[in-house]
VMD Tcl script that draws the C-alpha trace (Angstrom):
set ca {
  {52.21 -113.95 -2.25}
  {49.95 -111.08 -3.27}
  {46.91 -112.03 -5.29}
  {46.28 -111.15 -8.94}
  {42.98 -110.61 -10.76}
  {43.71 -113.65 -12.93}
  {44.06 -115.83 -9.84}
  {40.94 -114.43 -8.23}
  {38.85 -115.11 -11.33}
  {40.19 -118.69 -11.45}
  {39.32 -119.51 -7.82}
  {36.55 -122.10 -7.51}
  {34.39 -122.80 -4.44}
  {35.06 -125.76 -2.17}
  {32.80 -127.63 0.22}
  {33.97 -125.40 3.07}
  {34.86 -121.64 3.11}
  {38.39 -121.06 1.80}
  {40.75 -118.15 2.49}
  {43.20 -116.74 -0.05}
  {45.66 -114.25 1.44}
  {46.83 -111.02 -0.23}
  {49.11 -110.03 2.62}
  {48.93 -107.46 5.40}
  {45.88 -109.14 6.91}
  {43.81 -108.84 3.72}
  {42.32 -112.03 2.35}
  {39.57 -113.25 0.05}
  {36.98 -115.56 1.60}
  {35.49 -117.93 -0.99}
  {32.17 -119.41 0.15}
  {30.78 -122.81 -0.92}
  {28.22 -120.95 -3.04}
  {30.95 -119.14 -4.96}
  {30.87 -115.68 -3.35}
  {34.26 -113.99 -3.09}
  {34.30 -111.71 -0.04}
  {37.07 -109.35 1.07}
  {38.04 -109.56 4.73}
  {40.76 -107.83 6.71}
  {42.08 -109.32 9.98}
  {43.62 -107.10 12.64}
  {44.18 -106.82 16.38}
  {42.82 -104.00 18.54}
  {42.88 -103.77 22.32}
  {44.48 -107.18 22.52}
  {41.62 -108.82 20.60}
  {41.57 -110.40 17.16}
  {39.01 -108.73 14.90}
  {37.84 -108.83 11.29}
  {36.47 -106.14 8.98}
  {34.43 -106.75 5.79}
  {35.41 -104.72 2.71}
  {32.73 -105.97 0.29}
  {32.49 -108.57 -2.47}
  {34.67 -109.11 -5.53}
  {34.38 -107.93 -8.32}
  {32.17 -105.01 -7.09}
  {35.11 -104.17 -4.82}
  {38.16 -104.74 -7.00}
  {41.53 -105.98 -5.84}
  {42.96 -102.45 -5.90}
  {39.90 -101.11 -4.01}
  {40.33 -103.75 -1.32}
  {44.00 -102.90 -0.89}
  {43.12 -99.17 -0.62}
  {40.57 -99.97 2.09}
  {43.23 -102.01 3.92}
  {45.68 -99.08 3.88}
  {42.99 -96.65 5.09}
  {42.10 -99.03 7.93}
  {45.78 -99.39 8.88}
  {46.06 -95.61 9.25}
  {43.08 -95.61 11.64}
  {44.66 -98.44 13.60}
  {47.93 -96.52 13.82}
  {46.00 -93.54 15.19}
  {44.50 -95.67 17.93}
  {41.07 -95.95 16.31}
  {39.27 -99.26 15.92}
  {38.56 -99.51 12.15}
  {35.59 -101.82 12.76}
  {33.97 -99.44 15.23}
  {34.64 -96.52 12.87}
  {32.97 -98.42 10.05}
  {29.87 -98.94 12.22}
  {29.72 -95.25 13.06}
  {30.13 -94.30 9.41}
  {27.31 -96.66 8.46}
  {25.04 -95.25 11.16}
  {25.79 -91.74 9.92}
  {24.95 -92.72 6.35}
  {21.67 -94.27 7.46}
  {20.79 -91.17 9.48}
  {21.67 -88.92 6.57}
  {19.55 -90.95 4.17}
  {16.65 -90.98 6.66}
  {16.82 -87.20 7.15}
  {15.50 -86.34 3.74}
  {13.99 -82.97 2.93}
  {10.45 -84.35 2.88}
  {10.89 -86.18 6.19}
  {12.15 -83.08 8.00}
  {9.58 -80.87 6.25}
  {6.83 -83.16 7.56}
  {8.34 -82.96 11.06}
  {8.41 -79.18 10.81}
  {4.76 -79.06 9.71}
  {3.79 -81.30 12.62}
  {5.59 -78.92 14.98}
  {3.77 -75.92 13.50}
  {0.47 -77.73 13.94}
  {1.27 -78.55 17.60}
  {1.97 -74.87 18.17}
  {-1.66 -74.14 17.35}
  {-1.14 -72.20 14.14}
  {-4.29 -71.37 12.19}
  {-5.47 -73.99 9.69}
  {-5.14 -71.43 6.91}
  {-1.46 -71.01 7.80}
  {-0.93 -74.79 7.81}
  {-2.66 -75.18 4.45}
  {-0.39 -72.54 2.90}
  {2.78 -74.09 4.32}
  {1.77 -77.59 3.19}
  {1.03 -76.26 -0.29}
  {4.33 -74.38 -0.54}
  {6.48 -77.22 0.79}
  {4.63 -79.64 -1.46}
  {6.06 -77.75 -4.44}
  {9.56 -78.04 -2.99}
  {9.20 -81.76 -2.26}
  {8.51 -82.46 -5.93}
  {12.12 -81.51 -6.77}
  {13.91 -82.31 -3.52}
  {12.32 -85.68 -2.75}
  {14.72 -88.36 -1.54}
  {17.58 -85.92 -1.03}
  {19.30 -85.85 2.37}
  {18.58 -82.34 3.59}
  {22.13 -81.71 4.79}
  {23.43 -82.34 1.26}
  {21.02 -80.02 -0.58}
  {22.70 -77.02 -2.20}
  {21.40 -73.56 -3.01}
  {21.48 -74.49 -6.70}
  {19.09 -77.40 -6.07}
  {16.68 -75.17 -4.16}
  {16.71 -72.71 -7.03}
  {15.12 -75.34 -9.31}
  {11.60 -75.31 -7.77}
  {11.85 -71.55 -7.24}
  {12.58 -70.95 -10.92}
  {9.62 -73.14 -11.90}
  {7.29 -70.94 -9.86}
  {8.89 -67.79 -11.26}
  {8.45 -69.07 -14.81}
  {4.68 -68.96 -14.21}
  {4.91 -65.30 -13.25}
  {4.21 -66.04 -9.56}
  {7.01 -63.94 -8.09}
  {5.43 -63.48 -4.66}
  {4.79 -67.23 -4.39}
  {8.43 -67.91 -5.26}
  {9.51 -65.56 -2.49}
  {7.22 -67.28 0.01}
  {8.46 -70.70 -1.14}
  {12.06 -69.70 -0.47}
  {11.04 -68.54 3.02}
  {9.19 -71.80 3.73}
  {12.15 -73.92 2.61}
  {14.39 -71.78 4.81}
  {12.15 -72.51 7.82}
  {12.64 -76.24 7.25}
  {16.42 -75.84 7.08}
  {16.50 -73.72 10.24}
  {14.40 -76.37 12.01}
  {16.94 -78.99 10.87}
  {19.79 -76.84 12.22}
  {17.99 -76.48 15.56}
  {17.58 -80.27 15.76}
  {21.25 -80.93 14.86}
  {20.60 -82.38 11.40}
  {22.01 -79.58 9.28}
  {24.73 -76.96 9.67}
  {23.58 -74.20 7.36}
  {20.58 -72.76 5.52}
  {21.31 -72.53 1.76}
  {18.32 -70.26 1.17}
  {20.32 -67.32 2.55}
  {22.55 -67.58 -0.51}
  {19.49 -67.07 -2.72}
  {18.66 -63.64 -1.43}
  {18.56 -61.38 -4.43}
  {18.31 -64.29 -6.86}
  {14.54 -64.06 -7.25}
  {12.51 -61.49 -9.15}
  {11.00 -59.00 -6.71}
  {7.20 -58.89 -6.95}
  {5.53 -55.56 -7.62}
  {3.83 -54.53 -4.38}
  {0.11 -53.96 -4.87}
  {-1.75 -52.68 -1.84}
  {-5.22 -54.01 -1.13}
  {-7.92 -51.82 -2.59}
  {-9.21 -49.26 -0.09}
  {-11.22 -46.05 -0.36}
  {-9.70 -43.25 1.69}
  {-11.55 -40.35 0.05}
  {-14.42 -39.53 2.43}
  {-17.01 -38.92 -0.28}
  {-16.16 -42.17 -2.07}
  {-16.09 -44.06 1.24}
  {-19.52 -42.67 2.07}
  {-20.81 -44.11 -1.19}
  {-19.36 -47.50 -0.30}
  {-21.02 -47.38 3.12}
  {-24.42 -46.54 1.62}
  {-24.06 -49.51 -0.72}
  {-23.14 -51.79 2.18}
  {-26.07 -50.76 4.35}
  {-28.43 -51.17 1.39}
  {-26.95 -54.50 0.25}
  {-29.76 -56.73 -1.06}
  {-27.97 -60.04 -0.56}
  {-28.25 -62.28 2.50}
  {-28.71 -60.62 5.87}
  {-25.64 -62.43 7.20}
  {-23.39 -61.04 4.46}
  {-24.80 -57.55 4.94}
  {-24.14 -57.78 8.69}
  {-20.57 -58.99 8.06}
  {-19.89 -56.04 5.75}
  {-21.36 -53.60 8.24}
  {-19.29 -55.04 11.08}
  {-16.08 -55.03 9.08}
  {-16.68 -51.34 8.37}
  {-17.40 -50.55 12.03}
  {-14.74 -52.76 13.64}
  {-12.18 -53.14 10.80}
  {-10.77 -56.55 11.90}
  {-8.91 -58.75 9.47}
  {-11.53 -60.51 7.31}
  {-10.54 -63.97 8.56}
  {-10.94 -62.87 12.18}
  {-14.54 -61.82 11.46}
  {-15.51 -64.70 9.16}
  {-14.50 -67.29 11.75}
  {-15.91 -65.39 14.75}
  {-17.84 -67.45 17.32}
  {-20.66 -66.27 19.54}
  {-18.76 -67.35 22.64}
  {-16.20 -64.63 21.96}
  {-18.69 -61.78 22.38}
  {-19.74 -60.07 25.60}
  {-22.57 -57.93 24.28}
  {-23.47 -56.63 27.74}
  {-19.89 -55.57 28.39}
  {-19.32 -54.41 24.82}
  {-16.20 -56.50 24.18}
  {-15.16 -58.94 21.45}
  {-12.26 -61.17 22.55}
  {-10.53 -62.68 19.51}
  {-8.58 -65.80 20.57}
  {-4.85 -66.01 19.94}
  {-5.22 -68.90 17.49}
  {-7.00 -66.63 14.98}
  {-4.81 -63.58 15.40}
  {-1.97 -62.95 12.98}
  {0.51 -62.48 15.83}
  {-0.96 -65.34 17.90}
  {-1.96 -63.08 20.79}
  {-5.44 -62.67 22.19}
  {-6.97 -59.36 21.11}
  {-9.88 -57.52 22.71}
  {-11.93 -55.05 20.67}
  {-14.41 -52.58 22.17}
  {-17.87 -52.81 20.59}
  {-19.66 -49.53 19.83}
  {-23.43 -49.42 20.30}
  {-24.02 -49.59 16.53}
  {-22.07 -52.86 16.32}
  {-23.93 -54.35 19.28}
  {-27.25 -53.58 17.58}
  {-26.12 -55.40 14.43}
  {-24.88 -58.34 16.50}
  {-28.18 -58.62 18.39}
  {-30.11 -58.74 15.12}
  {-27.64 -61.28 13.72}
  {-28.00 -63.45 16.82}
  {-31.65 -64.01 15.91}
  {-30.46 -65.58 12.64}
  {-27.35 -67.56 13.62}
  {-27.25 -67.45 17.42}
  {-28.42 -71.04 17.73}
  {-25.07 -72.19 16.29}
  {-21.41 -71.67 17.15}
  {-20.46 -69.35 14.29}
  {-21.69 -65.83 13.57}
  {-21.33 -66.39 9.84}
  {-21.78 -70.09 8.99}
  {-21.32 -71.35 5.45}
  {-24.45 -71.97 3.39}
  {-23.18 -75.54 2.89}
  {-22.55 -76.36 6.54}
  {-23.20 -74.60 9.85}
  {-19.95 -76.13 11.12}
  {-17.79 -74.13 8.69}
  {-17.51 -70.33 8.35}
  {-18.53 -68.43 5.23}
  {-16.10 -68.52 2.35}
  {-13.19 -66.09 2.31}
  {-14.49 -64.87 -1.08}
  {-18.01 -64.02 0.17}
  {-17.35 -60.44 1.23}
  {-15.25 -59.49 -1.79}
  {-17.82 -61.09 -4.10}
  {-20.54 -59.00 -2.45}
  {-18.50 -55.85 -3.07}
  {-18.18 -56.81 -6.74}
  {-21.94 -57.33 -7.02}
  {-22.43 -53.85 -5.60}
  {-20.32 -52.51 -8.46}
  {-16.96 -51.96 -6.74}
  {-14.03 -53.37 -8.70}
  {-11.07 -55.18 -7.14}
  {-9.01 -51.99 -7.57}
  {-11.58 -49.90 -5.68}
  {-12.61 -51.85 -2.60}
  {-11.84 -55.05 -0.71}
  {-12.83 -56.56 2.62}
  {-9.31 -56.06 3.95}
  {-9.30 -52.50 2.64}
  {-11.64 -51.33 5.43}
  {-8.63 -51.59 7.76}
  {-6.57 -49.21 5.64}
  {-9.49 -46.80 5.36}
  {-10.06 -46.78 9.12}
  {-6.35 -46.36 9.83}
  {-6.05 -43.46 7.41}
  {-9.16 -41.56 8.52}
  {-8.55 -42.14 12.23}
  {-5.02 -40.79 11.91}
  {-6.15 -37.88 9.76}
  {-8.75 -36.89 12.34}
  {-6.01 -35.88 14.78}
  {-8.19 -36.98 17.68}
  {-6.42 -40.18 18.66}
  {-2.91 -41.17 19.60}
  {-1.18 -43.15 16.89}
  {-0.34 -45.92 19.36}
  {-4.02 -46.27 20.31}
  {-4.91 -46.70 16.64}
  {-2.14 -49.27 16.20}
  {-3.38 -51.13 19.27}
  {-6.92 -51.22 17.88}
  {-5.58 -52.58 14.57}
  {-3.69 -55.26 16.54}
  {-0.41 -54.15 15.02}
  {2.45 -55.32 17.24}
  {5.68 -53.43 17.75}
  {9.02 -55.06 18.52}
  {9.14 -53.90 22.13}
  {7.40 -56.16 24.68}
  {6.84 -53.32 27.15}
  {5.23 -51.21 24.47}
  {3.00 -54.15 23.50}
  {1.70 -54.49 27.04}
  {1.20 -50.73 27.21}
  {-0.83 -50.86 24.01}
  {-3.17 -53.47 25.43}
  {-3.76 -51.78 28.79}
  {-3.19 -48.02 28.80}
  {-5.07 -47.28 25.59}
  {-8.21 -49.25 26.34}
  {-10.27 -46.26 27.51}
  {-9.17 -44.26 24.50}
  {-10.01 -47.16 22.18}
  {-13.52 -47.41 23.66}
  {-14.10 -43.71 22.91}
  {-12.51 -44.08 19.48}
  {-14.82 -47.01 18.64}
  {-17.91 -44.90 19.36}
  {-16.48 -41.94 17.46}
  {-15.71 -44.14 14.45}
  {-19.23 -45.58 14.51}
  {-20.56 -42.03 14.50}
  {-18.26 -41.12 11.63}
  {-19.46 -44.17 9.71}
  {-23.08 -43.06 10.21}
  {-22.27 -39.48 9.19}
  {-20.38 -40.46 6.05}
  {-23.05 -43.01 5.14}
  {-25.89 -40.53 5.48}
  {-24.13 -37.65 3.71}
  {-25.56 -36.93 0.27}
  {-23.36 -33.94 -0.47}
  {-19.60 -33.42 -0.55}
  {-18.02 -34.19 2.78}
  {-16.83 -31.19 4.74}
  {-14.20 -31.38 7.49}
  {-15.82 -32.94 10.54}
  {-15.54 -30.91 13.68}
  {-17.55 -33.12 16.03}
}
mol new
graphics top color blue
foreach p $ca { graphics top sphere $p radius 0.5 }
foreach p [lrange $ca 0 end-1] q [lrange $ca 1 end] { graphics top cylinder $p $q radius 0.2 }
display resetview
């Protein structure tokens, strides 16, 4: 006879486990301690088996019967319900283990193994840390676009539109890593394209007017701060690398006799080694600087520790002390100035200028051509630019078109 809830509630434990049948293989196992456990008996592959459905009253009588019918359907389809239950449990455990924070940490470890710059790692950790605050504990494969929008909106509410955009990109990288490692099937961040407020693009301050640039150069060469900072400003004007590439430069990268600076891949934006020709003016500055910092590893060590490079704010702060506002000049702006004036000169092929700036095109063949075929032109261009720097710096009247 089928069981009723009234009967089940009235059952009392005995000295040994007792079974109470509900029919169809389903029964209630009453333990000596009073637990009432649902069990279903069945045969599969010629063997007698049993499947646990949970404990009463957490699993009600109707729930237990529903589980029995579901298991019968599996059995009819030639599937072992017990084995299926184990697989389902393993999948649940895997899903619960593959939380957003766990996979994000795996992704960060992968990025670190790939040798990305510490600055890049710090930014990714910071961005994903904001996402973890709202997505913690959630299985990544179950996270929806609406859930991702929550941390993004918080960042937007602070007016940090560019940060929100970068946060969406970082979260998307984690999802794509999960897809590649077979723990997710889609990237919900794609659905959020267009959902965020677009930041207003503000280009880094750069002087491209020759007369104004000449004034900046005179201020740099006359800078009354530390000799190391003055040398860094002079070199960034002559060589126009990215500020981080110069700040973290090591003496072992320089061949002063050969006139070459080899920037290692780990510090380059595109993670490719980059060689820069050194004009005579730059070599002179480097030789003088070597007398000050050559006993250490770094060209520009921090004032706090010779093991760390100067702060990323040092050069911009020096420009401010010289009277140039953040809308007039920046350390990174020397790249834009050099690019503009070199192109305007009409003396150099655009691809040679791009190669010197370490800008990388999409075509691999063209990349290789940049590095090799334009080297001689880049050497000449480096000397010409150093001469132009000297001419603009020493000019005290309006700049006329340069013919030499």
